[in-house]
Structures are given as structure tokens and as C-alpha cells.
C-alpha positions as CSV (number, residue, x, y, z in Angstrom):
1,M,33.7,21.4,-21.9
2,E,31.1,20.1,-25.0
3,M,27.5,20.7,-24.0
4,H,24.0,19.4,-25.8
5,A,20.8,21.3,-25.9
6,F,17.4,19.8,-23.8
7,G,14.5,18.9,-25.8
8,H,11.6,20.8,-26.1
9,L,10.7,21.3,-22.5
10,I,7.5,19.8,-21.5
11,G,4.9,21.0,-19.0
12,V,5.0,18.7,-15.8
13,E,1.1,17.4,-16.4
14,T,2.4,16.5,-20.1
15,A,5.2,15.0,-18.4
16,R,3.0,12.6,-16.2
17,R,0.2,11.7,-18.6
18,R,2.8,10.9,-21.4
19,L,4.2,8.5,-19.1
20,L,1.2,7.0,-17.3
21,A,-0.2,6.5,-21.2
22,H,2.9,3.8,-21.4
23,A,2.8,2.5,-18.0
24,R,1.5,-1.2,-18.4
25,P,0.3,-2.8,-15.2
26,V,2.1,-6.0,-14.4
27,E,0.4,-8.8,-15.6
28,R,2.0,-11.7,-14.0
29,T,0.9,-13.4,-11.2
30,E,1.8,-15.4,-8.5
31,R,0.2,-17.9,-5.4
32,V,0.8,-16.6,-1.6
33,R,-0.3,-17.9,1.2
34,V,-3.1,-16.4,3.1
35,D,-1.7,-15.5,6.2
36,A,1.1,-13.5,3.7
37,G,-0.3,-11.8,1.4
38,F,-1.7,-8.6,3.6
39,G,-1.2,-5.3,1.0
40,R,-0.9,-7.1,-2.4
41,I,-3.1,-6.7,-4.9
42,A,-5.8,-9.9,-5.9
43,A,-5.3,-11.1,-9.4
44,A,-8.8,-13.0,-8.9
45,T,-12.5,-12.4,-7.8
46,Y,-13.2,-14.9,-5.2
47,R,-16.4,-15.6,-3.5
48,A,-17.4,-17.5,-0.3
49,T,-17.3,-21.1,-1.3
50,R,-19.3,-22.0,2.1
51,P,-21.8,-19.8,4.4
52,V,-19.8,-18.9,7.4
53,P,-20.6,-19.6,10.4
54,S,-21.4,-23.0,8.5
55,F,-23.3,-24.1,11.4
56,P,-25.5,-22.2,14.6
57,R,-22.2,-21.3,16.8
58,A,-23.2,-20.1,20.6
59,T,-21.7,-16.8,20.8
60,W,-21.6,-16.7,24.7
61,D,-20.7,-19.0,27.4
62,G,-24.4,-20.5,28.7
63,Y,-26.6,-23.2,28.2
64,A,-28.4,-24.2,25.2
65,V,-32.3,-24.0,25.3
66,R,-35.4,-24.7,23.7
67,T,-37.4,-22.0,24.3
68,E,-40.7,-22.9,24.4
69,D,-39.3,-24.6,27.9
70,T,-38.4,-21.1,29.4
71,R,-41.8,-19.4,28.4
72,S,-43.6,-19.4,32.0
73,A,-40.4,-19.3,34.0
74,S,-40.4,-16.3,36.2
75,R,-38.9,-14.9,39.4
76,R,-41.3,-16.3,41.7
77,R,-41.7,-19.7,39.4
78,P,-38.2,-20.4,37.8
79,V,-38.6,-23.3,35.3
80,E,-35.8,-26.0,35.8
81,L,-34.1,-27.9,33.3
82,R,-31.7,-30.9,33.3
83,I,-28.2,-30.6,32.4
84,V,-27.5,-33.3,30.1
85,G,-23.9,-32.7,28.4
86,E,-21.6,-29.9,27.5
87,V,-20.2,-28.6,23.8
88,F,-16.5,-26.7,23.8
89,A,-15.6,-24.8,21.0
90,E,-14.4,-27.6,18.6
91,Q,-16.6,-29.9,20.0
92,A,-21.0,-30.6,18.5
93,Y,-23.3,-32.8,20.6
94,P,-24.3,-35.7,19.5
95,G,-28.0,-35.8,20.1
96,R,-30.9,-33.8,20.3
97,L,-32.3,-31.5,23.2
98,A,-35.7,-33.0,24.4
99,R,-38.2,-31.2,26.2
100,G,-36.7,-30.1,30.1
101,E,-32.9,-30.7,29.1
102,T,-30.0,-28.5,28.4
103,V,-26.5,-28.7,27.1
104,A,-23.3,-26.3,28.8
105,I,-22.0,-24.6,25.6
106,A,-18.6,-22.5,25.7
107,T,-18.8,-19.3,23.0
108,G,-17.4,-21.2,19.6
109,G,-19.2,-24.5,20.3
110,A,-21.9,-26.1,17.7
111,L,-25.4,-25.2,19.0
112,P,-27.5,-28.5,19.7
113,R,-30.3,-30.1,17.3
114,G,-33.6,-28.9,18.9
115,A,-32.0,-25.9,20.5
116,D,-33.1,-22.4,19.4
117,A,-31.3,-20.3,21.9
118,I,-28.4,-19.7,24.7
119,V,-28.9,-18.7,28.2
120,I,-25.3,-17.0,29.3
121,F,-24.5,-18.9,33.3
122,E,-25.0,-14.8,34.4
123,V,-28.7,-15.5,35.0
124,V,-29.0,-18.8,35.9
125,E,-28.8,-21.1,39.0
126,R,-27.1,-24.0,38.7
127,S,-27.2,-27.0,41.2
128,G,-25.5,-30.4,39.9
129,D,-26.9,-31.4,37.1
130,R,-30.1,-28.7,36.9
131,V,-30.1,-25.5,36.0
132,R,-32.8,-22.5,37.4
133,L,-34.0,-20.0,34.9
134,F,-36.1,-16.9,36.0
135,R,-36.9,-15.3,32.8
136,P,-38.1,-16.5,29.2
137,V,-35.4,-16.9,26.8
138,A,-36.2,-15.4,23.1
139,P,-35.6,-17.6,20.2
140,G,-32.5,-16.7,18.4
141,D,-30.6,-15.2,21.3
142,R,-26.9,-15.5,22.2
143,F,-26.2,-17.5,18.7
144,S,-25.2,-16.6,15.2
145,P,-27.3,-18.6,12.7
146,P,-25.3,-20.3,9.4
147,G,-24.0,-17.4,6.9
148,H,-24.5,-15.2,9.7
149,D,-21.3,-13.4,9.0
150,F,-21.4,-13.9,5.1
151,P,-23.4,-16.5,2.7
152,R,-22.2,-18.9,0.4
153,G,-21.4,-16.9,-3.1
154,K,-20.6,-13.6,-1.3
155,V,-17.8,-11.8,-3.2
156,L,-14.9,-11.6,-0.7
157,V,-12.4,-9.9,-2.7
158,R,-12.6,-8.4,-6.5
159,R,-9.5,-8.5,-8.6
160,G,-7.6,-5.4,-8.2
161,E,-8.3,-5.0,-5.0
162,G,-5.7,-4.4,-2.0
163,L,-5.8,-7.5,0.2
164,T,-6.3,-5.9,3.4
165,A,-6.6,-7.7,7.3
166,T,-10.5,-8.5,7.1
167,A,-10.4,-9.1,3.4
168,L,-7.8,-12.2,4.0
169,G,-9.7,-13.2,7.4
170,T,-12.5,-13.6,5.3
171,L,-10.6,-15.9,3.0
172,A,-9.2,-18.4,5.6
173,A,-12.7,-18.6,7.5
174,C,-13.7,-20.1,4.2
175,G,-10.8,-22.4,4.4
176,I,-9.1,-20.8,1.1
177,P,-5.1,-21.0,2.1
178,Y,-3.4,-19.8,-0.9
179,V,-4.9,-16.3,-3.0
180,R,-3.7,-15.5,-6.2
181,V,-2.1,-11.8,-6.7
182,F,0.0,-9.9,-8.9
183,A,3.3,-9.7,-9.1
184,R,5.0,-6.9,-7.8
185,P,6.7,-4.9,-10.0
186,V,10.4,-5.1,-10.6
187,V,12.3,-1.7,-11.0
188,T,16.0,-1.9,-10.8
189,I,18.0,1.5,-10.3
190,V,20.8,2.2,-12.7
191,P,22.9,5.0,-10.8
192,N,26.0,6.5,-13.3
193,G,28.8,9.1,-12.5
194,N,32.7,9.0,-12.4
195,E,32.2,11.1,-8.8
196,L,29.9,8.1,-7.1
197,L,31.2,5.9,-4.4
198,A,28.8,3.2,-3.1
199,P,28.4,3.3,0.8
200,G,30.9,1.7,2.2
201,D,33.7,2.1,-0.3
202,P,36.6,3.8,1.4
203,E,36.6,7.7,1.1
204,V,38.4,9.3,-1.8
205,E,38.8,13.0,-2.5
206,G,36.6,14.6,-4.9
207,R,34.0,11.9,-5.4
208,I,30.6,11.5,-3.2
209,Y,28.8,8.6,-1.8
210,E,25.8,7.5,-4.1
211,S,22.5,8.3,-2.3
212,N,20.0,7.6,-5.1
213,N,19.5,3.9,-4.7
214,A,18.5,4.4,-1.1
215,T,16.1,7.4,-1.9
216,L,14.2,5.7,-4.7
217,S,14.2,2.1,-3.2
218,A,12.4,3.6,-0.4
219,V,9.8,4.8,-2.4
220,I,9.7,2.0,-5.0
221,T,9.1,-0.4,-1.7
222,A,6.4,2.2,-0.1
223,A,4.6,1.6,-3.4
224,G,4.4,-1.9,-3.7
225,A,6.9,-2.9,-6.0
226,V,10.6,-4.3,-5.4
227,A,13.6,-2.4,-6.0
228,R,16.9,-3.6,-7.2
229,P,19.7,-1.5,-7.0
230,Q,22.8,-1.5,-8.7
231,P,26.3,-0.4,-7.7
232,P,27.3,3.4,-9.4
233,L,28.7,3.0,-13.1
234,P,31.9,5.6,-14.0
235,D,30.7,7.6,-17.1
236,D,31.2,5.4,-19.9
237,P,28.4,5.1,-22.6
238,R,29.1,1.3,-23.3
239,R,28.6,0.2,-19.5
240,I,25.9,2.5,-19.0
241,E,24.1,1.3,-21.7
242,A,24.5,-2.4,-21.2
243,A,23.6,-2.3,-17.6
244,I,20.1,-0.9,-18.7
245,R,19.8,-3.8,-21.1
246,R,20.2,-6.4,-18.7
247,A,17.8,-4.3,-16.8
248,L,15.4,-4.3,-19.3
249,A,15.7,-8.2,-19.6
250,T,14.8,-9.0,-15.8
251,S,12.5,-5.7,-14.9
252,D,9.2,-4.1,-15.6
253,L,10.9,-0.1,-15.4
254,V,14.0,1.5,-14.9
255,L,15.5,4.2,-13.2
256,A,19.0,5.6,-14.3
257,T,19.6,8.1,-11.9
258,G,22.5,11.0,-13.0
259,G,23.9,11.6,-16.8
260,S,20.4,12.9,-17.7
261,S,21.1,16.9,-18.6
262,V,23.2,19.1,-21.5
263,G,27.0,18.2,-19.9
264,E,29.5,16.5,-22.3
265,R,29.3,13.1,-19.6
266,D,25.6,13.1,-20.0
267,H,25.3,9.8,-21.8
268,L,21.7,8.9,-21.5
269,P,20.5,11.7,-24.0
270,R,21.9,9.7,-26.3
271,I,21.3,6.0,-25.0
272,L,17.5,6.1,-24.1
273,P,17.1,6.5,-28.6
274,H,18.7,3.0,-28.5
275,F,16.1,1.3,-26.9
276,G,12.9,2.7,-28.2
277,R,11.3,6.2,-28.9
278,V,12.0,8.8,-26.2
279,L,9.0,10.5,-24.7
280,F,10.6,14.0,-23.8
281,H,13.6,15.2,-22.5
282,G,13.7,18.1,-20.6
283,I,10.4,19.3,-18.3
284,A,9.4,22.6,-17.6
285,V,10.3,22.4,-13.6
286,R,12.7,23.1,-11.0
287,A,13.8,20.8,-9.5
288,G,14.3,18.3,-12.0
289,K,14.6,19.6,-15.4
290,P,17.1,17.3,-17.0
291,T,14.5,14.4,-16.7
292,L,14.1,12.4,-20.0
293,A,11.9,8.9,-20.9
294,A,11.5,6.6,-23.6
295,D,9.0,3.2,-24.3
296,A,11.6,0.6,-24.4
297,H,9.4,-1.8,-26.4
298,G,6.7,-1.6,-23.9
299,K,8.7,-0.5,-20.6
300,L,10.2,2.8,-19.5
301,V,13.4,3.6,-18.9
302,I,13.4,7.2,-17.1
303,G,16.4,8.8,-16.9
304,M,16.5,10.8,-13.5
305,P,18.4,13.7,-12.2
306,G,21.5,13.2,-10.0
307,H,21.3,15.6,-7.7
308,P,19.6,13.9,-4.5
309,T,16.9,16.9,-3.7
310,S,15.8,16.9,-7.1
311,C,15.8,12.9,-8.3
312,L,13.6,12.3,-5.2
313,V,11.1,15.5,-5.7
314,N,10.7,13.8,-8.8
315,M,10.2,11.0,-7.9
316,Y,7.6,12.0,-5.7
317,W,5.2,13.6,-8.6
318,L,6.8,11.9,-11.4
319,V,7.6,8.5,-10.9
320,L,5.5,7.4,-7.5
321,P,1.8,7.4,-10.2
322,V,3.8,5.3,-12.5
323,L,4.8,2.6,-9.8
324,R,1.6,2.3,-8.7
325,R,-0.2,2.4,-11.7
326,L,2.5,-0.8,-12.7
327,G,1.7,-2.7,-9.5
328,H,-2.4,-2.3,-10.2
329,R,-2.9,0.3,-7.2
330,A,-5.5,3.0,-7.6
331,G,-4.6,6.5,-7.1
332,P,-1.3,8.6,-7.0
333,G,-0.2,8.3,-4.1
334,W,-0.6,11.3,-2.8
335,T,-3.9,13.1,-1.1
336,E,-4.7,16.9,-3.1
337,G,-5.5,19.6,-0.8
338,S,-4.3,23.0,0.3
339,A,-2.9,24.8,3.3
340,V,-1.2,27.6,4.6
341,L,2.1,28.8,4.3
342,G,3.9,28.9,7.3
343,S,7.5,29.4,5.9
344,D,9.4,32.5,4.6
345,A,8.3,33.3,1.0
346,V,8.8,31.0,-1.7
347,A,10.0,32.5,-5.3
348,M,8.2,30.9,-8.5
349,T,10.2,30.9,-11.5
350,P,10.0,32.4,-14.6
351,G,8.4,29.5,-17.3
352,L,9.5,26.7,-14.8
353,S,7.0,25.0,-12.3
354,T,8.1,25.0,-9.0
355,I,7.9,22.4,-6.7
356,V,8.7,22.7,-2.9
357,P,9.1,20.0,-0.4
358,L,7.0,20.7,2.8
359,E,7.2,19.7,6.2
360,F,3.9,20.0,8.5
361,R,4.1,22.2,11.9
362,D,1.2,23.6,13.9
363,G,-1.2,23.2,11.0
364,R,0.7,25.1,8.3
365,A,3.4,23.9,5.4
366,F,6.6,25.1,5.9
367,S,9.1,24.9,3.1
368,T,12.7,22.3,3.3
369,F,14.2,23.4,0.6
370,R,17.7,24.3,0.6
371,G,19.4,23.2,-2.8
372,S,18.9,20.7,-5.3
373,S,21.9,18.6,-4.2
374,V,21.5,18.5,-0.6
375,I,19.7,15.8,0.5
376,T,18.5,17.0,3.9
377,S,16.3,19.8,1.8
378,L,13.6,16.8,1.8
379,A,13.9,16.0,5.9
380,G,11.1,16.0,7.4
381,A,9.0,16.2,4.4
382,T,5.6,14.4,3.5
383,A,4.0,16.8,0.9
384,Y,4.8,19.2,-1.7
385,A,3.4,21.8,-3.8
386,M,3.9,22.9,-7.4
387,L,3.7,26.5,-8.1
388,P,3.1,27.6,-11.1
389,P,5.5,29.5,-13.5
390,G,5.9,33.0,-12.3
391,R,7.8,36.1,-11.7
392,R,6.1,36.8,-7.7
393,R,6.8,35.4,-4.4
394,V,4.2,33.2,-2.7
395,K,4.6,35.2,0.8
396,A,4.0,33.0,4.1
397,G,0.4,33.1,4.9
398,S,-0.8,32.5,1.3
399,T,-2.8,29.7,0.8
400,I,-1.4,27.1,-1.4
401,R,-2.5,23.9,-2.9
402,V,-0.2,21.1,-1.7
403,Y,0.1,17.4,-2.1
404,R,0.0,15.0,0.8
405,L,1.9,12.0,0.1
406,D,-0.1,8.6,1.5
407,P,1.4,6.5,4.2
408,P,3.6,5.2,4.3
409,L,6.0,8.1,2.7
410,G,3.5,10.6,4.1
411,P,1.9,11.4,7.3
412,G,2.8,8.5,9.9
413,A,6.2,8.6,7.5
414,G,8.7,6.6,9.0
415,V,5.8,3.7,9.7
416,S,7.3,0.2,8.2
417,P,5.2,-0.3,4.8
418,P,4.3,-3.7,4.1
419,P,6.5,-6.7,4.1
420,D,7.8,-8.5,1.2
421,N,6.0,-12.0,1.6
422,G,6.4,-13.0,-1.8
């Protein structure tokens, strides 16, 4: 069995910096309906095209009044007003209130001209077309003036901001039906390995079902990108190269899983130089040492380890920040902090940083790692630690630096990510 050597192993921070330096945010844009824009990234700055509300608007059910008519009202000498009409939320009173007149008004209705306050139903007495008030009403009571929510020209959404429910609501309140957003980055996954079967294929002794498509697609989707998993390919360098070439034509990032190490059938180290500049081959990390990457004329191709745990852990600490940068999303996708290690001692590795997947129970962090080829090594893991190279063991009770994955991958993991609404 022929083997070939790794390139120079680089540190984890160097690997991540190199990828981020070559990750070009997607500049394609598209228009989406304002009611389908949640979670997207605004590609333009939007200002209010009108004040909201654009008219004096009732905030309570009651009676619109001229406050000067109510100044003398008291329990002993109530003021009596004549009801001359009514206004529902979709209506405006056609006339102007005269002295001694009032209009019944529902929440959301336009305040009649001449009125400057609303008195609620509960504090008046009605008899036929008359109401009696027992105390004065202050100007401005129970209605919103024009622009009370926001004035014309106010910035509602800035370019590069995520579209939240509130941001979308302000756009809709201005009557804006569509919003321009950045297109979601497209990420193609190209798994390879003679041993791989696609889920659903008949079982074959000696072969395994490919699982990296599923795990990487989940991370890609959580990062706001579009995953395009491909069926697994055999260890055929021509077919692998052709698949990557096709993917580069229609994708913003290509992830090839498997075939990145130094074995006879690990073809990626020989294929990636055909596409452009190799950024690195080999990271001083455990697990995930065989990872390599190339800049294919402005698009990244990353060769990921085939072992499920190595592949997914590397996706978290190395590729997730790249996905977020491609999609104009701020932050790396995790929150840095500290935690007390609650599991058995964790071994460090001489010359290599060690990635430890973690779950949290009773406020403490527990390692879930069971082996690079064991997918359940990440069961329940919502964070990871990155231990520096060394020979000692990190014992239970030690305080360690941890990186908690942001939702939906981290706390609250299992919560559905925003839907892909175009």
C-alpha cells in the first residue's frame, strides 16, 4: 500500500485565518416577499417611506373628544356630549367635531378632525346618543400621533443586518412588499470512498452508509446556506475531479469528504492543485489532521476527513465561520466562555491541538468523544473545547475554555432553523 507525506502541518488558528482570508462573501442578491424574509441578510438599507402611523390613531376603544369640552367635568357636575358618529379601525370620520360633540371610536380608528384625545368606554355613562364624563381628559390621551412609531426617513434595516421579525414588521408597516437580500451561499458536498453506500442502497458486507452528507448539510443549513449533497463517488481521481469541477461552476464553496489523507486511495492532495493555489494540507489538530484546502480562482475547495466525528468537528471550528462570512453573517457561529470539566480526565496530544466535543449537564461540561469514526461521539454535543498541544491530562474539575455553538446547533439544539423561503 503506497503512502505519501503530509505537507507542513499548520496551527488551527492559522488554518482558520487562511480560509477566512480567501472566503469572499456572496454578492448575488434577490428579492423576497417581506413575509418570507425571516433570517435573511438585507442587501440594501431601507428607510421609512412614510411616518407610521400616518394619521392620529386610536389606541383604545372609546370616544374621541375635544378636551376643552371636558375641562369642567366632575363627579358632581358631569359634562354631557352628543354622539354624532362612530369610527371603526378601517374608517375615518368625514366631518370635524364641533363643540359638545363626540364620536365613538374603535382601537386603530383615525382620530376625527377637531378631536385631541380619547376617553375610554369604562369611565363614561351612555344614554341614547349622549355620554356623560365625570372628569377632565388630558390632550393626547389614548391615541398615537403621526410618526409615533417611527417618522418618515428613519432607518429601518441596514445593509448587512439580519432580518428579524421586528425589522420585517417595520418594512411591512410602510407598505414595502419586497426586500432585497443576499443570496444564500450554495455549498456542494462531494463524498468519496469505495466503501460508501448511499442511504437507501441495499446493504453490502464490508461497506458502510455515507453519513457526512447528512451532518454537513445540517450545519450548512443552520448557517443560512444551501446544501447540495452529492451521491458518494468511488476512489476514482478522474470522477472526483470532474465532480468538483462541476460543483465549482454552480457553487460558492465545495466540500469534499474522504480521500484527504496520505493513503494510496487518498486522491484529494493530488487533485486540488489542479484547481488553484493549495492553502494547506494538514492541520496540527486531533481529530481532523488530514484536512486540506485550495483557492480555486476565488472559490474555496476544502477536503474534509472521511471519519464522521473528525469531519463534523472540523465543520464546527473551521468551516462554520467560513459559511457565515460567505453569507454576510456576523460572528463565527459560537460563543466563547469557560466551564468546569465534569467528565473523566481528557488527554492532550503532543504536537497537536485536541478538539473535544462537549455536552452540558448540571452546569458542567462532559466530553462525548468515543472515536473519530463513531458518529455518536457527537451525540448531545453543543460545544467543544480546543486543548493546546501537550502531554498532560486535563482532569475532571479543571476549568477549561469552551466554545458554545450558537442556535440552532448549540443551546436549544434540535430547534428548527429558519425555513428556506427563497
